[in-house]
N, C-alpha and C positions, 0 to 999 in steps of 0.2 A: 656747086658741090659744097656741102657743109660737112666738116669732119672735126670730131672732138674725141678725146680719150681721157681715161682716168686710170690711175694705178695706185695700189695700196699694199703695204706689207702684210696686212692681215692682222689677226689678233694673237697669233702664236709664233710665227717666224720672226727672227731677229733681222734678217736681211731680205731685201726685195730682189729676187733673181729674175723677175720679169723685165722685159724691155719692149719698147715700141718705137715706131717711126711714123711721122706724118710729113710727107713732102708734097705740099699742095701744088707747087709749080710743075712737078712731074706726075702728080696724081698717083703716087706710090705710097703704100701703107702696109704696115706689118706689125705683128705681135710675136714675141718669143718668150719661152719659159725655160730658163736654164736649170741645169742639174749638175751636181758635183760637190765635192767636199770643200770646206772653208768658203772662200768667195768665188770658187771656180764656176759655179752656175751663173753668177753675175757676169763673169768674163765671157762665157760662151754666148749668152743671149745678147750682150752688147756687141760682141764681134759679129754675130749673125746679122743684126739689123744694120750695123754700120757698113759691113762689107756689101750687103745688098744695095744699100743706098749709093755707095761709091761706084759699084760696078755698073748699075743702071744709068747713073748720071754721066758716066764716061763713055757709055756705049749705046746711048739712047737711039741712035739712027742706024745702028749696024746690023740689026737682025729682026726677025719677026718677034713681036713682044713676048709671046708665050715661051718661045725657045730661049730668048735672051734671059728671061727670068729664071728659067731652069739652069742656064749656064751660071748665072750669078749665085744661085744657091749651091751648085756644085763647087764653085770656087770658095764660098764661105765654109762649106763642109770640110774641104781640104785644109784650109787655114786653121780651123778649130781643131781638127784632128792632129795636125802637126804641132800646134801650140800645146796641146795636152802631152805630146811626146817629149817636147823640149823642156817643159817646166813641171817638176815633180809636184808642185802645189796644185797643178791643174789636171793631174792624172784622173782620167775617167770623166772629165767634163763633157757635157753635151747640151743640146737645147732643141726644143721644138721650134718651128717657124711656120707661120701662116701669113701669106703676103698676097697683095693684090696690086696690079698695075692697070690703071684705066687709060685706055686709048680710044678716042672717038666713040664714047658710050659703049665700049666693050670692056668688060672686066676680065683680066687674065689672072687666074688664081694659081698659086703654087703652094704646096703644103707638105710638111713632114711633122709627125708627132701627134699629140692629142690636144693641142690648142685647136680652136674651132673658128670657122667662118659660117655665119648664118645669113640667109636672105630673108628679109621681111618684105613681102610684096602682097598687096591687096589684103592686108591684115592677116596674112598667113605666114608663119615662121617655118622655114625649111633649113635643115642643116646641110650645107654644101660639102663639107669636108668629112672624111672618114677618120675616126680615131685610130691611130697606129699604136694600139695598146693591146695587152693580153686580153683584157676584158672586152675591148672593141671587137677583136677577132672572135671571141666566144659568142658575143651577141649576134654577130653577122652569120655565124655558123649554126645558130639556134641552140647552143649548148648551155645557155644561161638566160634567165629572164631579166628584164630591166630592173625589177625589184631586187633580185639577187645581186645584180651588178653594183647597186648602190652601196652595199655593205661588204663587198668581197675584199678580203685582205690584200689581194694583188691588183686592185683597181688602178693603181698608179704606175704599174709596170709597163714601160714602153717597149714596143717591138721595133720601133724605128725612130731615130733622132739624128740631128746633125752633129758631126764631130766624133761619133762613137766608132765608126769605121772609115776607111779611106774613101769608100764610095757609098752613096746613098740613093735609094729609089725615091723619086719625087712625084707626088700626085699633081696633076695640072688639070685645070678646067677653064673653058672659055664661056663667058656668060654675057650675052647682050643685056644691057641695063635698060630698064624702063624709068620713066619719070617717077620720082618719089620712092624708088627702091631704096631700102636701107640695108647695108651690109653691116653686120655686127661681128667683130673679131673679139675673141676672148681667150684667156688662159683657163686652165681647168679649175682655178680658184673660183671662177664663176660657174662654169658648166657642171662641176661636181656637186654644187650645193643649191643651185637655182634651176628650177625646172623650165622646160620650154614654155609651158603655160604661163609661168610667172614672168618670163622674159617677154612674151607676147603681150601680157597685160600691161607692162610698162611701155613698150614700144607703141602701142595703139593710142596712148594718151596724147591729148593735144597740149603738150607742154614743151618747153625749150629742151634742146638736146643735153645741155649740162645737167638739167634736173633729171632727165632720164638716166644719165650715167650715175648720178648720185643715188638714185633709187635702186638701180641694179647692184651697185656696190653695197648699199645698205642691206639688201636681201642676202647677199653672200656673207656679210659680217654677222647678221642676225642668226644665220644658220651655223655659226661657230667661227667663221673666219680662220679656218685652220691652214689656209694656204695664201700665198700672194694672189692678188686679184688685179687683173688688167682687162679693161673693156675699151674697145675703140668702135665708134659709130661713124659710118660714112653714108650720107644721104645724097642721092643723085637728083639734081634739080632739072 
């Protein structure tokens, strides 16, 4: 299994509120995109990935992997929520979280928010996660076209995130992995500016993974780089 990631503040933001984890010994991977005033977004995203890592590391043999991952995210949600209540500087903080735990060539996915996980298999790119956003809901209900969504003033409004409420609904997926499958994790700093076709055109190239990451990042920056950008690639061998 080959895993690499890249993260960039972008060309407009002062801080990078994205976070990610790569734990190759556990085959646990995640990206998170924080939100909140001052540095609260950074606090929330870092809390999310670190709490997930600690929970899974300490409970690895205690439960079915998908259920354990959901438990870990629920625990992280509660801690972020309580942290925002205790510290006025963190009021309103929250974060997206998209995570995968691989066990015996099965990927257990868990997801909240509008960061994404894609599957690239047999040169076809498929988005595995649903965007928990106002625009995502409108798209799924057929109330808006993809073209209208690109420029909608509320395209960044989330309908679900960690830490906003004491309880959160978590999407989960079980995916048997094939040889040479690639999972791409990203925050919306990539997906909002780089099309699925552009992503596919990079992933299909016979180049090293760090070069693919650099090219994906450069696509996002070329489109304006208005947000933090984080991309994680995991290839199953």
